[in-house]
Structures are given as C-alpha cells and as structure tokens.
C-alpha positions, 0 to 999 in steps of 0.5 A: 499499500502506498503512502497516503496524505490528507490535506485539510484546512478551510483555506482554499488552495487555489486562492490566487490572493494567497502566496500560502495557498500557492505554496502548499499547493506546489509542494503538494504537487511535489509530493504527488511526483514522488509518488505520494498520493494526496487528497484535499479537503477545503472550502470556498474560504479565501484571503481576499475575494479577488482570489477567486478568479480560478473558479470564474464567477463564483458567487453565481455559481455558488447561487445557481447551487454547486455540488457540495463538494465540488470536486476538482482534479489538478495535477494528480491531486483531488480536491473536495471543496465544501460550498459555504455562503461567505468567503471569510472564515469568520463567517462561516455558520455553526452548521458549515463548520460542523459539516466540515469537521464531520466530513473530515471524520468521514474521510479518515474513516474512508480514505484512511491517511497516513499523514494529516496535514493543514494550516488554520489556527481557529476552533475548526483548525484546532478541533481537526488537529485534536481530532488526528491526535486522537485517531492516531493520525500524525498531524503536519502544520505548515506555518507560512507566517509569523502570525502564530505567536504563543500557539504551543501546537501541542497536538502537531507532530511536525511544524515546518516553514520555508525560511530559516529566518522564520524558523529561527523567530518561532525558536526564539519567540516561542521556543517551537522546534520549527524545520525549514524546508525552503521554497516550492516553486515549479519553474514550468509555471512561473519561468518565461522564455521571452524577455521584453523587460520595460517595467519596475514591478511592484505586486500586491500594493497593500501598505503592509506590502510597502505601498507608500514606499513604491509611491515615493519611489514613483513620485521621485523617479518621474523627475529623476528617471522620467523615461523609467516606467512602473508596473503595479499588479493589484492582487489583494488591493488596489493601488488606486484605492490605497493611494488616497489613504496615504498621508504625510508624516507631518500631518495625518489629516493631509493625504496629497496622492491622487491617481492622476499624478502617476503618469509613469505607472501602469496597472494590471489586474491579478493574474494566474499568468505571472510569466506575462509579469516577469517577461515585462520586468527590468527589476522587481520591487518588494518594499514589504514593511510587515514581516514576510516569511519568504516573498514568493514573487522574489524567488520567482522573479530572480528565477526568471533573471530578474534582479530585485530591490526588497526590504532588508532584514525582513524575515525570509525575504533575503533568503528568497532573493538569494543574492540577486539584488539589493536589500535596503532599509525600511524607514523606521517611521514607515514600520509604525505606521504603514500609512505614512509616505517616506520623506525625500531623505528616506527615500534616497537609498531606495532610489539608489539602489534601483539606479545601481541594480539597473546597472549591475549584471547579476549573472553569477547570482542567478546561477547560485540562486537556481541551486538554492531555489531548487524545487526538488531540493525542498522536496528532499528536505520535506520528505526527510521530515515526513518519512518517520511519520509515514513509517507509523503507518496509520492507515493500517491502525484500527483505532483510526476508526475506533478512536474517533469522535464520530464512528461509522457502523458497518453501513457507513452511517455515523452512530 
C-alpha cells in the first residue's frame, strides 16, 4: 500500500491572492510526483475576494447551487471543496463548520490517511488537529507566516516553514522546534523563455507590502528618471484605492496623492499567468514593511533572471532573493505607521538601489540562486521530515476509526 496524505483546511488552495495557498499547492504537487497519494479537503474561504479568479464567477455558481463538495482534479490531486456562503472564515456558520468537521472524520474513516496536514488556528483547525491526534494520525502544520505567537501546537507531530529566518523566529520567540524546507516553485509555471523588460514591477500594493514606499519612489523617479516606467499588479488590494489613504509624516490629515499624478505607473489586474509579468519586468520591487516569511514573487523573479530591490532584515526576504539584488532598510517611522509616506531623505537609498541594480550584472548570482531555490532540494528536505511519520503507517491502524469522535457503523452511517 502506498503512502497517503490528507490535506485539510477551510482555506482554499486555489486562492490566487494567497502566497501560502500557492506554496502549499505546489508542495503537494511535488509530493505527488514522488509517489505520495494526496487528497485535499477544503472550502471556498479565501484571503481576499480577488482570489476567486480560478473559479470564474464563484458567487453566481454558488447561487445556482454548486454540488457540495465540488470535486476538482488538478495535477494528480483530488480537491474536495465544501460549499459555504461567505468567503471569510469568520463568517462560516455553525452548520458549515460542523459539516466540514464531519466530512473530515468521514475521510479519516474511508480514505484512511497516513498523515494529515493543514493550516488554520481557528476553532475548526484546533478541532481537526485534536481529532487527528485522537485517531493516531500524525498531524503536520505548515507555517506560512509569523502570525502564530503563543501557540503551542501540542497536537502537531511536525511544524515546518519555508525560511530559516521564520524557523529561528519561532524558536526564539515561542520556543518551538520548527524545521525549514525552502520554497516550492514550479519553474514550468512561472519562468518565461521570452524577455521584453520594460518596468519596475510591484506586486500587491497593500500598505503592509510597502505601497507608500513604492508610491514615493514612483513620485521621485518621475523627475529623476523620467523614462522609467512602473507596473503595479493589483492582487489583494488596488493601488488606486490605497493612494488616498496615504498621508504625510508631518500631518496625518494631509493625503496628497491622487491617481492622476502617477502617469509613469501602469496597472494590471491579478493574474494566474505571472510569466507575462516577469517577461516585462526589469527589476522587481518588494518594499514590504510587515514581516515576510519568504516572498514568493521575489524568488520567481530571480528564477526569471530579474534582479530585485527588497526590504532588508525582513524575515525570509533575503533568502528568497538569494543574493540577486539589493536589500534596503525600511524607514523606522513607516514600520510604525504603514500609511505614512516616506520623506525625500528616507527614499534616497531606495532610488539609489534601483539605479545601481539597473546597471549591474547578476549573472553569477542568478546561477547560484537556481541551486538555492531548487524545488527538488526542498522536496528532499520535506520528505526527510515526513518519512518517520509515514513509517507509523497510521492507515493500517484499526484505531483510526474506533478512537474517533464520530463512529461509523458497518452500514457506513455514523452512530
């Protein structure tokens, strides 16, 4: 009998607004290529309403009555998405959460996985982890950000994350033993063979991702580098919607930016085809203010031989860049207030870094980055961590059913 893994989380893995969803989905596809059988139980909960593009007009589909679960087969994985009426986890009803938990117990009994895996620290997540523990199914938690302080994960057999920086953070801050695997990027899906570099590109213009730093750079470069063009990819939020919220450091009531000022900035909606973005990018700009566990678009850019200008000392971002670019410190005052526009003096190092990167040759760094960001190496590290859990052969244990909160009878119905 082969090794079987059940991934369970209400957060949709086809969410185009979530880097965590893309990381996990690519990781699972890598495991399938190594002979692991994988099934996914999830729902239609997303990080942002903009993340539903994979499903077309999802709201209309749900109104017409999508079968629950909606079953999708993608890259060797069976996805079962339970229908819920809202995209926000906080708005799932008691019945929807109970149906989700009950469906999970049914899959434990019928699919009988060797390992369960998933991320969600809400009540449903805690219940799923505890149920796995009760049934003797090892539970694995992929940490995709730093937003889990004070959690003990007592019912998890393994916790892992992408970067060494985030593993160290959890070790120092929370005294947790977290392993790092590296990033999972399928180059066939994101690396273009064509190059027509035109833009300095910024993806996801939210305040926490450094939208104010980008706006100030674009403003200054309009005068200093008038021939330079910028491109914004609107994912979770829109740059045009964010602009009126940005304020001066001297006066929070003064919000000077208007969309019509940024004639050197072009816009693009969220897309599943990032190859087209990287094809047209000279330099990727990633000025995140909030902590980043990795920075997926940074690594994808580097694999496309696009150099980067990123926030320095910010979690795993420098690991993501693998030396192919320049890291710049974020102004301290911007860390305290994400909507504060940097001053002319504060933005100088960023503009200087862009000028330097545009003139530099990163050929050697790109070559080294290929090795550091290799998906096969990340898969090897993950399988090394998972192997002791697969060796328990939980799927062969009769306790997988008898120790469950819900017990299935011989007729297939719960007692």
